[in-house]
C-alpha positions, -999 to +999 in steps of 0.1 A: +423+149+374+451+174+370+443+209+358+459+222+326+481+247+345+491+220+369+499+197+341+520+223+324+538+231+356+548+195+361+563+193+325+581+225+331+594+218+367+608+183+352+625+201+322+638+235+338+668+241+361+658+233+397+658+270+410+635+282+382+601+293+396+570+280+377+539+300+390+504+289+384+477+315+374+467+320+411+502+329+419+503+358+395+505+385+422+535+369+440+562+388+418+543+420+424+542+416+461+579+407+464+601+429+487+639+431+487+657+408+512+689+413+532+718+391+533+701+368+558+670+365+536+648+386+558+628+415+542+648+446+539+638+477+558+657+500+533+632+524+518+653+526+486+653+489+481+636+474+451+601+462+455+576+442+433+588+428+401+622+442+403+629+426+438+615+392+426+639+392+396+667+401+420+658+369+439+655+349+406+680+365+382+676+337+356+641+347+354+607+328+362+578+314+343+541+324+347+514+301+334+483+318+326+446+308+326+437+284+297+413+298+271+389+275+255+390+275+217+370+246+203+351+216+217+330+189+202+316+177+236+344+151+242+376+168+229+384+203+237+412+225+226+427+252+250+454+278+244+475+287+273+500+316+273+531+307+291+552+338+300+589+340+308+601+371+325+637+380+333+659+410+340+678+408+305+667+400+271+693+371+270+681+356+302+644+358+289+654+342+256+673+314+273+645+306+297+619+310+269+638+286+247+639+260+275+601+263+281+596+262+242+616+229+240+597+214+270+563+221+257+566+223+219+596+200+215+619+199+185+613+191+148+625+156+154+608+149+187+575+170+189+564+180+224+529+176+240+519+213+234+523+228+201+531+266+199+502+283+183+514+320+187+551+326+188+568+355+208+602+371+211+616+389+243+602+424+247+612+451+272+584+460+296+579+495+311+592+480+344+626+472+328+619+434+328+619+414+296+588+394+287+583+365+262+547+352+260+540+326+235+508+306+235+506+268+234+478+244+226+466+218+250+441+191+241+417+175+266+396+144+262+366+140+284+379+168+308+415+152+311+445+165+296+455+143+266+491+138+273+511+119+245+537+095+256+572+108+262+599+100+238+615+078+266+582+059+270+579+054+231+615+041+230+610+018+260+578+003+245+597-001+212+625-020+229+600-041+249+583-053+216+615-060+197+631-092+206+669-088+212+690-094+181+661-096+157+649-068+134+614-052+138+587-069+118+581-054+085+615-035+086+646-046+070+676-055+091+701-028+098+737-031+088+743-054+118+733-090+117+719-107+148+754-124+151+768-088+156+789-090+124+788-061+101+773-069+066+792-058+036+775-034+012+773-061-016+754-084+008+727-057+014+715-055-022 
């Protein structure tokens, strides 16, 4: 059984650019412990070098994602609803907004193709005291009998539809489109 944070991480790793770090709740201290590195990637000995979040954002200038611990909201004994804050942190408001929008699309989806985790509390990039920008919306995750209830992806729904629909024949209960099975375009007068 996959935990909620691991499930969200898998969704985000698949959707975000390859170098984007997606941290689980137990990795929350990783950015705070970061140290500057030299040109060879070794820890810098320069006392004036950035440490902590500043050093981490220097290593990941496009920002990173921090998944927080899920908070239980409701349960009927079988189904449970959790809210999970998913923060994006970046060195600039623009980078934070771009990364936050990518996370939002991966989890919440779009109006035409809803995603697996609806957003329940929105957020806009805000400047932190450290100089980093933070966007921290909350998403809803449904579990059934302790397992994440992941809806099918749009690709899986499309594939299932194609498998059920014989080639060249309209779906049952739906009128044929403008193309006949022969491949000829019907005239408007023929569609009435």
